[in-house]
C-alpha positions as CSV (number, residue, x, y, z in Angstrom):
1,X,-36.9,-63.8,-119.1
2,X,-34.9,-60.8,-118.3
3,X,-32.1,-59.9,-120.3
4,X,-28.6,-61.3,-118.5
5,X,-26.6,-59.4,-117.4
6,X,-23.5,-57.6,-119.1
7,X,-20.1,-59.5,-118.6
8,X,-18.2,-56.2,-121.0
9,X,-18.3,-53.4,-118.2
10,X,-17.3,-56.0,-116.0
11,X,-14.7,-56.8,-117.8
12,X,-13.4,-53.0,-118.6
13,X,-13.4,-51.9,-114.8
14,X,-11.1,-54.6,-113.8
15,X,-8.7,-54.1,-116.9
16,X,-8.8,-50.7,-115.9
17,X,-8.1,-51.3,-112.6
18,X,-5.4,-53.1,-113.6
19,X,-4.2,-50.0,-115.6
20,X,-4.6,-48.3,-112.4
21,X,-2.1,-50.5,-111.1
22,X,0.8,-50.2,-113.0
23,X,0.5,-46.1,-113.7
24,X,0.6,-46.2,-109.8
25,X,4.2,-48.0,-110.1
26,X,5.2,-45.8,-113.0
27,X,4.3,-42.9,-111.1
28,X,6.7,-43.7,-108.0
29,X,8.4,-45.8,-110.6
30,X,11.9,-43.5,-109.8
31,X,11.6,-43.3,-106.1
32,X,12.1,-46.7,-105.2
33,X,15.7,-47.0,-105.8
34,X,18.0,-46.6,-102.4
35,X,20.0,-44.1,-103.8
36,X,20.9,-40.2,-101.6
37,X,18.5,-38.3,-103.2
38,X,15.9,-40.9,-101.9
39,X,16.6,-40.3,-98.5
40,X,17.5,-37.0,-98.2
41,X,15.1,-34.7,-100.8
42,X,12.8,-36.4,-103.2
43,X,9.3,-36.3,-101.9
44,X,9.3,-40.2,-101.4
45,X,11.2,-42.0,-99.5
46,X,12.3,-45.3,-101.3
47,X,10.5,-47.2,-98.3
48,X,7.5,-45.2,-99.1
49,X,8.2,-45.6,-103.0
50,X,7.4,-49.1,-102.0
51,X,4.4,-49.2,-100.2
52,X,2.7,-47.7,-102.7
53,X,3.3,-50.7,-105.3
54,X,1.8,-52.8,-102.6
55,X,-1.5,-51.1,-101.9
56,X,-1.3,-51.1,-105.0
57,X,-0.6,-54.9,-106.2
58,X,-3.4,-55.4,-102.6
59,X,-6.3,-53.3,-105.1
60,X,-5.2,-54.9,-107.7
61,X,-5.4,-58.5,-106.5
62,X,-9.3,-57.9,-104.3
63,X,-10.4,-56.4,-107.9
64,X,-9.1,-59.8,-109.3
65,X,-11.1,-61.6,-107.0
66,X,-14.3,-59.6,-107.7
67,X,-13.8,-60.2,-111.2
68,X,-13.9,-63.2,-111.1
69,X,-16.6,-63.8,-108.5
70,X,-19.0,-61.2,-111.3
71,X,-18.1,-63.4,-114.0
72,X,-18.8,-66.3,-112.4
73,X,-22.7,-65.8,-111.9
74,X,-23.1,-63.8,-114.7
75,X,-22.2,-67.0,-117.2
76,X,-25.3,-68.5,-114.4
77,X,-27.3,-65.8,-115.5
78,X,-26.8,-67.0,-118.8
79,X,-24.9,-64.1,-119.7
80,X,-22.1,-63.6,-122.5
81,X,-19.0,-62.3,-122.5
82,X,-18.2,-59.4,-125.4
83,X,-17.0,-61.8,-128.0
84,X,-20.1,-63.8,-127.3
85,X,-18.8,-67.0,-125.0
86,X,-21.2,-68.9,-123.3
87,X,-19.6,-71.8,-120.9
88,X,-22.3,-74.5,-121.5
89,X,-24.7,-74.5,-117.7
90,X,-25.2,-77.7,-116.4
91,X,-27.4,-77.0,-114.5
92,X,-29.9,-74.9,-116.0
93,X,-29.6,-70.5,-116.2
94,X,-30.7,-68.9,-112.7
95,X,-33.2,-66.6,-112.9
96,X,-30.8,-63.4,-111.4
97,X,-28.3,-62.6,-109.8
98,X,-29.3,-63.2,-106.7
99,X,-30.6,-67.1,-107.2
100,X,-27.3,-67.1,-109.0
101,X,-25.7,-66.5,-105.5
102,X,-27.9,-68.3,-104.0
103,X,-27.4,-71.5,-106.4
104,X,-23.7,-70.7,-105.6
105,X,-23.9,-71.0,-101.5
106,X,-26.4,-73.2,-101.3
107,X,-28.5,-70.6,-99.0
108,X,-31.0,-68.9,-99.2
109,X,-30.7,-64.4,-98.7
110,X,-27.0,-64.6,-99.2
111,X,-25.9,-61.1,-99.4
112,X,-22.8,-60.9,-100.6
113,X,-22.9,-57.1,-99.3
114,X,-22.4,-59.0,-95.8
115,X,-21.2,-61.8,-96.6
116,X,-18.1,-62.8,-98.9
117,X,-17.2,-65.6,-101.1
118,X,-13.3,-66.9,-101.6
119,X,-11.5,-67.1,-104.6
120,X,-8.6,-67.1,-103.7
121,X,-7.4,-70.9,-104.3
122,X,-8.0,-72.2,-107.9
123,X,-8.6,-75.6,-107.5
124,X,-11.8,-74.5,-104.7
125,X,-12.7,-72.2,-107.8
126,X,-12.0,-75.5,-110.7
127,X,-14.2,-77.6,-108.6
128,X,-17.2,-75.4,-108.2
129,X,-16.8,-74.5,-111.9
130,X,-17.0,-77.9,-112.9
131,X,-20.4,-78.0,-110.9
132,X,-21.6,-75.7,-112.7
133,X,-20.3,-75.6,-116.0
134,X,-19.8,-77.9,-118.7
135,X,-15.7,-78.7,-118.1
136,X,-15.3,-75.7,-115.7
137,X,-14.6,-73.7,-119.0
138,X,-13.7,-71.3,-118.8
139,X,-12.4,-70.9,-115.5
140,X,-10.0,-74.7,-116.1
141,X,-9.1,-72.7,-119.4
142,X,-5.8,-71.3,-117.4
143,X,-3.6,-72.7,-118.0
144,X,-1.5,-75.0,-115.6
145,X,1.8,-72.9,-115.8
146,X,-0.2,-69.8,-114.3
147,X,-2.2,-71.2,-111.4
148,X,0.4,-71.0,-108.6
149,X,0.9,-67.6,-109.1
150,X,-2.6,-67.4,-109.2
151,X,-2.0,-68.3,-105.5
152,X,1.3,-66.7,-105.2
153,X,-0.6,-63.6,-105.5
154,X,-3.6,-64.0,-102.5
155,X,-0.5,-64.7,-100.1
156,X,1.7,-62.3,-101.0
157,X,-1.7,-59.7,-100.6
158,X,-2.0,-61.3,-97.6
159,X,1.6,-59.9,-96.5
160,X,0.2,-56.0,-97.4
161,X,-3.2,-56.9,-95.1
162,X,-1.8,-58.3,-92.3
163,X,1.5,-58.4,-90.3
164,X,0.5,-61.8,-88.8
165,X,3.5,-64.1,-87.9
166,X,2.1,-66.4,-90.4
167,X,1.0,-64.1,-93.5
168,X,4.6,-62.9,-92.7
169,X,6.1,-66.9,-93.1
170,X,3.7,-67.7,-96.1
171,X,5.2,-64.6,-98.0
172,X,8.8,-65.5,-97.4
173,X,8.1,-68.6,-98.7
174,X,7.3,-67.6,-101.7
175,X,9.5,-64.8,-101.5
176,X,11.5,-67.7,-101.9
177,X,10.6,-69.5,-104.6
178,X,10.2,-65.7,-107.1
179,X,14.3,-65.3,-105.4
180,X,15.6,-69.0,-105.7
181,X,16.2,-69.4,-103.0
182,X,16.4,-72.1,-101.0
183,X,13.2,-73.2,-99.1
184,X,15.7,-72.8,-95.2
185,X,17.4,-69.6,-96.4
186,X,17.3,-66.6,-95.0
187,X,16.2,-63.5,-95.7
188,X,16.6,-59.9,-94.1
189,X,14.1,-59.0,-91.5
190,X,12.8,-55.7,-93.8
191,X,11.8,-57.6,-96.7
192,X,8.1,-56.5,-97.4
193,X,6.0,-57.1,-100.7
194,X,7.0,-53.6,-102.2
195,X,10.5,-54.9,-102.1
196,X,9.2,-58.9,-103.8
197,X,7.2,-57.1,-106.7
198,X,10.8,-54.5,-107.9
199,X,12.7,-57.6,-108.3
200,X,13.2,-57.8,-111.9
201,X,15.0,-61.7,-112.2
202,X,11.1,-62.7,-113.0
203,X,10.1,-66.3,-112.3
204,X,7.3,-68.4,-112.2
205,X,4.9,-67.7,-115.2
206,X,5.0,-70.6,-117.7
207,X,5.5,-69.8,-121.4
208,X,4.5,-65.8,-120.5
209,X,6.8,-62.9,-122.1
210,X,8.7,-61.7,-118.8
211,X,7.4,-58.2,-118.3
212,X,10.9,-55.8,-115.8
213,X,8.9,-57.1,-112.3
214,X,7.3,-59.3,-110.5
215,X,4.8,-56.5,-110.2
216,X,4.0,-56.0,-113.9
217,X,4.4,-59.0,-114.6
218,X,1.5,-59.7,-112.6
219,X,0.2,-56.5,-114.6
220,X,0.2,-58.0,-117.4
221,X,-1.1,-61.7,-116.1
222,X,-4.0,-60.4,-115.3
223,X,-4.7,-58.7,-118.3
224,X,-4.3,-62.1,-120.1
225,X,-6.1,-64.2,-118.1
226,X,-9.0,-61.7,-118.5
227,X,-9.2,-62.2,-122.5
228,X,-9.3,-65.9,-121.1
229,X,-11.7,-66.1,-118.6
230,X,-13.7,-63.1,-120.5
231,X,-13.1,-63.5,-124.7
232,X,-14.0,-60.1,-125.6
233,X,-13.6,-58.6,-129.9
234,X,-12.7,-54.9,-128.2
235,X,-8.9,-55.3,-127.2
């Protein structure tokens, strides 16, 4: 049987995307506040800078989905994490990533380049993991206090990608919770993802150390979860 595909490159690529997103945030941070210079002389208007933050967040969430999917199918093929961790398989080892995708979907010839799998709702991920890995580990090892934040990230990302009434309604529900507001509280019409990402009163991440704002908190969350799902001696 061929050697299982490595997870180290997948992990490094994901962490590199998170770091790149954090660096992009840092590059526009000084342009985020509403100020006279921001409206008159700065190269970026505050609204543009916040749009950059929102798009960077969208990219980070997409990278998380790719990471979870790539790791899941690699574990099904018998791959180990960089530390040597290898989940116990309930249904045996798949012969290739293509075979793993077919087993995962129950559809021969399923092509990930033309179709996609959804990894947005963590309860769905863990339910699937319990079918293939003993105890669903490592995917069930994500602390329950962080699962809501994971699910919220996809709602926020959808608001960046879509302008529908539903996307805005769902986003505002998350925003109210993040801001500590009542479920029916009014939020200004122009309130957007970039504005939420730079809010400094961070809630809803369990016992994690609090970062300066939600964007940086999500950067920390994703890096921490990379260690949970794909433990490494490299860092």
